[in-house]
Backbone bond lengths (Angstrom), bond angles and torsions (degrees), N, CA, C in turn:
res aa  C-N    CA-C-N  psi(-1)  N-CA   C-N-CA  omega(-1)  CA-C   N-CA-C  phi
1 M - - - 1.448 - - 1.530 109.99 -
2 M 1.325 116.35 -42.24 1.457 121.04 -179.55 1.525 110.97 -64.62
3 R 1.338 117.41 -36.93 1.463 121.51 179.24 1.532 110.97 -63.66
4 A 1.300 117.74 -42.01 1.470 121.58 179.73 1.518 110.61 -62.73
5 G 1.340 117.53 -38.47 1.471 121.78 178.19 1.516 111.11 -64.96
6 R 1.331 116.78 -44.25 1.472 120.93 178.94 1.524 110.83 -65.51
7 L 1.332 115.50 -40.17 1.455 120.20 179.31 1.538 110.39 -62.51
8 A 1.320 115.71 -40.36 1.463 119.87 178.92 1.519 110.73 -64.82
9 V 1.329 118.30 -40.32 1.469 122.35 179.10 1.523 109.69 -65.29
10 V 1.322 116.91 -44.35 1.465 120.78 -179.92 1.526 109.71 -65.08
11 L 1.327 117.05 -42.65 1.453 121.22 179.21 1.531 111.12 -61.83
12 C 1.333 117.31 -43.80 1.472 121.10 178.29 1.521 110.66 -63.06
13 A 1.330 117.13 -41.58 1.464 120.85 179.76 1.527 110.16 -63.43
14 C 1.340 116.76 -42.10 1.467 120.42 179.61 1.522 110.85 -64.96
15 L 1.307 117.37 -45.09 1.458 120.56 179.52 1.522 110.88 -62.91
16 S 1.314 116.29 -39.22 1.463 120.50 177.87 1.522 110.18 -63.31
17 W 1.321 116.88 -44.52 1.459 121.11 179.98 1.522 110.34 -63.20
18 L 1.341 116.70 -43.05 1.467 119.89 178.55 1.520 111.10 -61.87
19 G 1.311 117.52 -37.22 1.461 120.80 176.93 1.511 111.33 -62.34
20 C 1.326 117.72 -41.04 1.469 121.71 178.04 1.518 110.47 -66.92
21 A 1.341 116.21 -41.04 1.457 119.54 -179.33 1.525 110.50 -64.10
22 S 1.329 117.69 -41.67 1.464 118.53 -179.44 1.524 110.50 -67.97
23 H 1.334 117.87 -33.56 1.465 120.78 176.37 1.528 110.07 -65.28
24 A 1.335 117.30 -40.98 1.468 120.56 178.47 1.523 110.03 -63.92
25 D 1.348 117.37 -41.33 1.464 120.18 177.36 1.517 110.82 -62.57
26 E 1.326 116.76 -39.03 1.455 121.58 179.32 1.529 110.38 -61.89
27 L 1.336 117.65 -42.95 1.465 120.69 178.62 1.519 110.76 -64.89
28 R 1.340 116.39 -43.25 1.451 120.41 -179.99 1.522 110.47 -62.23
29 S 1.314 116.86 -41.01 1.452 119.95 -176.49 1.518 112.69 -72.65
30 S 1.313 118.78 -14.59 1.466 119.93 179.90 1.525 112.03 -90.76
31 N 1.341 116.04 16.67 1.470 122.47 175.43 1.518 113.63 61.85
32 Q 1.313 117.71 32.43 1.454 119.73 174.96 1.524 107.93 -80.97
33 I 1.303 116.32 129.83 1.454 121.36 -176.69 1.520 108.72 -115.20
34 P 1.342 118.05 127.97 1.462 119.67 178.11 1.519 111.11 -58.85
35 K 1.335 116.20 147.66 1.467 120.71 -176.91 1.520 112.84 -58.91
36 A 1.341 118.15 -36.49 1.469 121.00 179.32 1.525 110.41 -62.65
37 A 1.325 118.03 -40.88 1.460 121.02 179.21 1.521 110.51 -70.29
38 L 1.320 117.97 -33.91 1.455 122.21 -179.05 1.527 111.67 -65.09
39 A 1.320 118.32 -28.52 1.462 121.75 -178.33 1.521 111.96 -59.90
40 N 1.327 118.51 -30.06 1.463 121.71 -179.59 1.520 112.70 -108.55
41 A 1.319 117.24 -1.65 1.457 120.45 -174.83 1.524 111.72 -89.96
42 V 1.318 114.68 151.67 1.454 122.56 170.22 1.524 104.78 -118.00
43 I 1.325 115.82 110.97 1.458 120.95 -175.26 1.517 108.77 -111.42
44 L 1.335 115.24 132.08 1.455 121.54 179.61 1.519 108.40 -123.96
45 R 1.339 115.91 122.96 1.469 122.55 178.40 1.510 109.30 -106.70
46 S 1.325 115.53 147.95 1.461 120.45 174.49 1.519 108.36 -113.17
47 V 1.304 116.25 131.30 1.466 120.69 175.50 1.530 110.01 -113.06
48 A 1.317 115.95 20.21 1.459 121.24 178.74 1.528 109.95 -76.91
49 N 1.309 116.37 164.63 1.461 121.90 176.36 1.519 112.29 -91.32
50 A 1.333 116.91 -4.59 1.464 122.04 -179.20 1.529 108.91 -136.26
51 P 1.313 117.82 158.14 1.472 119.86 176.49 1.524 110.61 -62.53
52 L 1.330 115.87 140.45 1.464 121.53 178.79 1.525 109.39 -124.56
53 K 1.337 115.91 147.64 1.460 120.91 179.35 1.515 109.85 -100.72
54 V 1.333 114.30 138.37 1.456 122.63 178.59 1.522 106.35 -137.49
55 S 1.322 117.25 143.04 1.458 121.63 174.64 1.518 108.55 -111.25
56 Y 1.330 116.14 144.82 1.459 120.69 176.29 1.520 108.68 -134.92
57 L 1.323 114.77 152.67 1.460 121.12 -177.61 1.522 109.32 -93.96
58 D 1.334 115.35 117.10 1.459 122.92 176.53 1.523 106.46 -139.48
59 G 1.337 115.82 71.93 1.455 121.20 -170.17 1.518 109.26 82.94
60 D 1.321 116.98 -63.68 1.468 124.81 173.01 1.523 107.17 -116.12
61 W 1.332 115.95 164.59 1.464 119.55 174.11 1.518 108.22 -74.33
62 K 1.324 116.36 129.44 1.459 122.37 178.71 1.516 108.53 -123.12
63 E 1.329 115.12 134.07 1.460 120.08 -178.98 1.525 109.63 -101.09
64 I 1.328 114.83 136.07 1.461 120.53 175.05 1.519 108.18 -129.04
65 Q 1.297 115.01 157.69 1.456 120.95 174.95 1.522 106.89 -112.57
66 I 1.321 116.35 129.24 1.458 121.44 -179.84 1.523 107.93 -107.24
67 S 1.313 115.58 120.55 1.465 121.47 -179.83 1.520 110.71 -75.08
68 P 1.322 117.30 159.48 1.467 120.83 178.47 1.530 111.43 -55.18
69 G 1.316 115.95 130.63 1.455 121.70 178.34 1.516 114.94 76.62
70 Q 1.316 118.54 0.48 1.456 122.38 -177.31 1.521 111.54 -86.49
71 S 1.324 115.93 147.52 1.460 122.93 171.51 1.516 108.07 -113.99
72 V 1.325 116.23 140.72 1.462 120.79 175.33 1.520 108.45 -125.53
73 T 1.314 115.93 145.93 1.455 122.13 174.06 1.513 106.80 -101.68
74 L 1.327 116.58 119.04 1.456 121.13 -177.52 1.523 110.09 -86.99
75 P 1.329 117.08 141.74 1.465 120.76 178.73 1.528 110.51 -58.45
76 N 1.313 115.47 137.90 1.457 121.08 -177.36 1.518 108.59 -136.16
77 S 1.319 116.06 121.59 1.467 120.09 179.21 1.521 111.33 -101.75
78 G 1.322 116.84 30.85 1.452 120.11 173.74 1.515 115.77 108.74
79 G 1.299 118.05 -5.67 1.452 120.01 179.94 1.508 110.88 -136.24
80 A 1.313 115.47 -164.25 1.463 120.67 178.78 1.529 109.69 -67.69
81 V 1.318 115.88 151.57 1.461 121.96 178.40 1.525 108.43 -105.64
82 S 1.324 116.10 126.29 1.468 121.33 177.59 1.521 109.09 -81.01
83 V 1.331 115.62 129.24 1.460 122.05 -178.84 1.524 108.19 -129.06
84 A 1.330 116.49 140.65 1.461 122.19 175.50 1.527 107.92 -127.60
85 Y 1.340 115.51 142.96 1.460 121.04 179.71 1.524 108.57 -154.55
86 H 1.309 115.74 158.90 1.459 120.88 177.90 1.523 107.97 -93.56
87 D 1.322 117.16 123.41 1.467 120.83 -175.74 1.528 113.87 -87.50
88 G 1.319 116.22 3.03 1.462 120.59 -177.70 1.513 111.40 109.32
89 A 1.344 116.49 -20.31 1.460 121.38 178.25 1.525 111.05 -122.92
90 K 1.333 116.16 -40.45 1.467 120.34 -179.34 1.531 109.64 -155.94
91 I 1.318 115.08 171.11 1.458 120.53 179.59 1.525 109.43 -79.33
92 Q 1.311 115.41 130.47 1.471 122.56 177.62 1.523 108.93 -109.69
93 S 1.306 116.21 154.50 1.460 122.57 178.23 1.526 108.15 -130.59
94 I 1.333 115.50 140.24 1.469 120.00 -177.76 1.526 109.23 -147.86
95 Q 1.322 115.89 150.54 1.464 122.42 174.74 1.522 108.16 -101.80
96 L 1.333 117.72 124.34 1.458 122.18 179.96 1.526 109.38 -104.81
97 A 1.327 116.02 125.18 1.465 121.89 -176.42 1.525 111.46 -83.37
98 P 1.334 117.02 142.11 1.462 119.96 176.71 1.524 111.19 -63.14
99 G 1.328 115.22 152.46 1.455 120.57 178.68 1.514 113.29 82.72
100 T 1.329 116.69 9.81 1.457 120.96 -177.34 1.522 109.55 -126.67
101 Q 1.317 115.39 141.98 1.458 120.92 172.97 1.521 107.39 -98.68
102 Y 1.317 115.39 133.25 1.456 121.86 -179.16 1.522 109.19 -116.16
103 V 1.325 115.09 161.37 1.455 120.48 177.47 1.525 108.78 -130.56
104 L 1.322 115.24 136.48 1.453 122.88 173.71 1.524 105.34 -98.88
105 Y 1.326 116.95 115.68 1.461 120.96 -170.91 1.526 110.91 -143.39
106 W 1.316 115.99 163.32 1.455 122.85 175.26 1.514 107.77 -87.60
107 D 1.320 117.04 117.53 1.459 122.72 177.57 1.533 107.04 -89.88
108 A 1.308 116.01 102.62 1.468 121.44 -175.38 1.523 111.93 -63.15
109 Q 1.340 117.72 -33.99 1.470 120.15 -178.76 1.519 111.37 -67.01
110 A 1.332 117.05 -40.75 1.459 121.14 -179.56 1.535 111.94 -89.99
111 A 1.325 116.39 -11.64 1.469 122.59 -176.17 1.529 110.89 56.15
112 R 1.332 115.62 45.11 1.468 122.99 -178.68 1.524 109.84 -147.13
113 W 1.348 114.94 156.12 1.451 119.64 169.31 1.513 107.66 -72.82
114 S 1.315 116.39 148.42 1.455 120.80 -179.21 1.524 109.63 -148.13
115 I 1.318 115.46 158.28 1.464 122.59 173.21 1.513 106.72 -122.39
116 G 1.314 116.51 130.61 1.453 120.93 178.55 1.511 110.21 -149.32
117 P 1.349 117.34 163.96 1.462 120.39 175.86 1.529 109.32 -57.89
118 Y 1.301 116.33 130.70 1.467 122.24 -174.71 1.528 111.56 -53.14
119 E 1.328 116.88 -49.54 1.471 121.00 -177.48 1.524 111.26 -61.73
120 A 1.317 117.42 -43.54 1.466 121.05 -178.12 1.528 111.16 -66.32
121 V 1.322 116.64 -41.75 1.466 120.33 -179.68 1.523 109.94 -63.84
122 M 1.324 116.40 -43.47 1.463 119.79 179.61 1.530 112.00 -66.93
123 R 1.326 116.52 -38.34 1.465 121.71 -178.21 1.527 111.15 -69.97
124 E 1.342 117.09 -41.26 1.463 121.18 -176.92 1.515 112.83 -70.75
125 G 1.317 116.66 -33.04 1.451 118.83 -174.99 1.515 111.33 58.99
126 S 1.319 116.70 40.05 1.466 122.00 -173.50 1.526 112.19 -82.76
127 G 1.316 117.02 60.47 1.459 118.83 177.04 1.515 112.05 74.64
128 F 1.306 118.30 19.87 1.460 122.52 -178.66 1.514 109.99 -62.11
129 R 1.305 115.25 128.74 1.449 120.74 171.20 1.520 108.15 -160.52
130 S 1.294 116.69 158.44 1.456 120.69 -179.61 1.512 109.36 -98.66
131 R 1.277 116.27 91.84 1.473 122.84 -174.30 1.498 110.84 -64.53
C-alpha cells in the first residue's frame, strides 16, 4: 500500500515537471527573447506576403531569405550590422543598431521596400502594409 502511494506521488511530480517543460518549450518556440539578450541583438522582422532576400555583413556578405512573418537575429560582433536589400528599384544599404528590432516592410507612400525601427514604423503609420 505504501509503495502505491509513493508511486502516485512520483508520478504526479513527473507529470507536473513535464507540464512545466512543455510550457517552457512553448515560450521558446514563440520567439520570445530575454531582455538581456535583446540588448546586443539585431532583430529584423518581415511583414511581407512573400519571402524576401537580405544580405548582411559578417566578415563576408551573406544572403538570407526571410519568410513572411519571420524574425531573424543577425550576427553582431559588438557594433552596427550592415544590411543591403533591393527596395524594388535599386539596392539600398543601412546600418542596424544593436538592441533594436527592425521591420522590413512595403512603404506605400514611397512605393518601395524599406527597413526601419519597428516601433517608429508602427507609431508613424507611414503607409505601412504587407504587400
